[in-house]
C-alpha positions as CSV (number, residue, x, y, z in Angstrom):
1,M,-3.6,-18.5,-7.3
2,G,-4.3,-16.7,-4.1
3,R,-5.4,-13.1,-3.6
4,I,-4.8,-10.2,-1.3
5,H,-7.6,-7.9,-0.4
6,G,-6.4,-4.7,1.3
7,V,-8.1,-1.8,2.9
8,I,-6.1,1.3,3.9
9,V,-7.3,3.5,6.8
10,D,-6.1,6.4,8.9
11,A,-5.4,4.9,12.3
12,K,-6.9,7.8,14.2
13,S,-10.1,8.4,12.3
14,G,-10.6,4.9,10.8
15,A,-11.5,6.6,7.4
16,R,-10.2,5.1,4.2
17,V,-7.4,7.0,2.7
18,T,-5.5,7.1,-0.6
19,A,-1.9,5.8,-0.7
20,K,0.8,4.3,-2.8
21,V,1.3,0.6,-2.5
22,H,4.3,-1.6,-3.3
23,I,3.7,-5.4,-3.4
24,H,6.3,-8.0,-4.3
25,D,5.3,-11.7,-4.6
26,A,7.2,-14.8,-3.6
27,Q,9.4,-14.5,-6.7
28,G,10.2,-10.8,-6.1
29,T,7.9,-9.6,-8.9
30,S,6.0,-6.4,-8.4
31,I,2.3,-7.0,-8.6
32,R,-0.7,-4.6,-8.9
33,P,-4.4,-4.6,-9.7
34,P,-4.9,-4.8,-13.5
35,D,-6.9,-1.5,-13.6
36,S,-4.6,0.5,-11.4
37,V,-2.3,3.5,-12.2
38,E,1.3,2.4,-11.9
39,K,4.3,4.7,-11.3
40,V,6.7,4.6,-14.2
41,G,10.4,5.4,-14.0
42,P,13.3,4.8,-11.6
43,G,12.9,3.5,-8.1
44,L,10.6,0.9,-6.6
45,P,7.4,0.2,-8.6
46,F,4.1,1.0,-6.9
47,F,0.5,1.7,-7.7
48,Y,-1.8,4.4,-6.5
49,C,-4.7,3.2,-4.4
50,D,-8.0,4.9,-3.5
51,G,-8.1,3.1,-0.1
52,E,-9.0,-0.5,-1.2
53,F,-7.2,-2.9,-3.6
54,E,-7.2,-6.6,-4.6
55,V,-4.4,-8.4,-6.4
56,E,-3.7,-12.0,-7.5
57,A,-0.5,-13.4,-6.0
58,L,1.6,-16.5,-6.2
59,R,1.6,-18.8,-3.2
60,G,4.2,-17.9,-0.7
61,Q,5.3,-14.7,1.0
62,A,4.2,-11.3,-0.4
63,D,5.9,-8.2,1.0
64,I,3.8,-5.1,1.2
65,T,4.7,-1.5,1.8
66,I,2.1,1.3,1.9
67,E,3.0,4.9,2.1
68,R,1.0,8.1,2.4
69,G,2.9,11.4,2.5
70,T,5.7,12.5,4.8
71,E,3.8,12.7,8.0
72,Y,2.6,9.1,8.0
73,T,4.8,6.2,9.1
74,P,5.0,3.6,6.2
75,F,3.1,0.4,6.8
76,N,5.1,-2.8,6.2
77,A,3.8,-6.4,6.2
78,A,4.8,-9.8,5.0
79,V,1.7,-12.0,4.4
80,Q,1.5,-15.7,3.5
81,I,-0.5,-16.3,0.3
82,P,-2.4,-19.6,0.1
83,K,-2.6,-21.6,-3.1
84,E,-6.3,-20.6,-3.3
85,G,-8.4,-18.1,-1.3
86,T,-8.0,-14.5,-0.1
87,V,-5.9,-12.9,2.6
88,D,-7.6,-9.9,4.1
89,L,-5.3,-7.1,5.1
90,T,-6.2,-3.8,7.0
91,A,-3.4,-1.3,6.9
92,E,-3.7,1.3,9.6
93,L,-1.5,4.3,8.7
94,K,-0.3,6.3,11.7
95,R,0.7,10.0,11.6
96,W,4.0,10.7,13.3
97,A,3.5,14.4,13.0
98,E,0.7,16.9,12.4
99,L,2.6,18.9,9.7
100,P,-0.3,21.2,8.6
101,A,-0.7,22.3,12.2
102,A,3.0,23.3,12.2
103,G,2.5,25.3,9.0
104,W,3.8,22.7,6.6
105,Y,1.9,21.7,3.5
106,P,2.5,19.1,0.8
107,G,4.1,20.2,-2.5
108,N,5.8,18.7,-5.5
109,T,9.2,19.8,-6.7
110,H,8.8,18.5,-10.2
């Protein structure tokens, strides 16, 4: 079985950032690190990430989406997983807006 090692960084500063990560393997199954916190409930499954993750994946294509708040453009990638070995992925998340500078701050409605 192959592996994906991912690092998530802010594109401007290069600093590692937290995010939520969706990974679906070649069979369409959601995969996550065994010790991660997974979102439960309706919608696409994802796990919370502190800026670095590693998962085992079946050989073939894995589809990855990484999101970090409203002001960042989601990162999408399709990677080919080998039968054995590790695919290294660096996800640079880019801000499309500086919402705090415009007086907007994150919140949760539930």
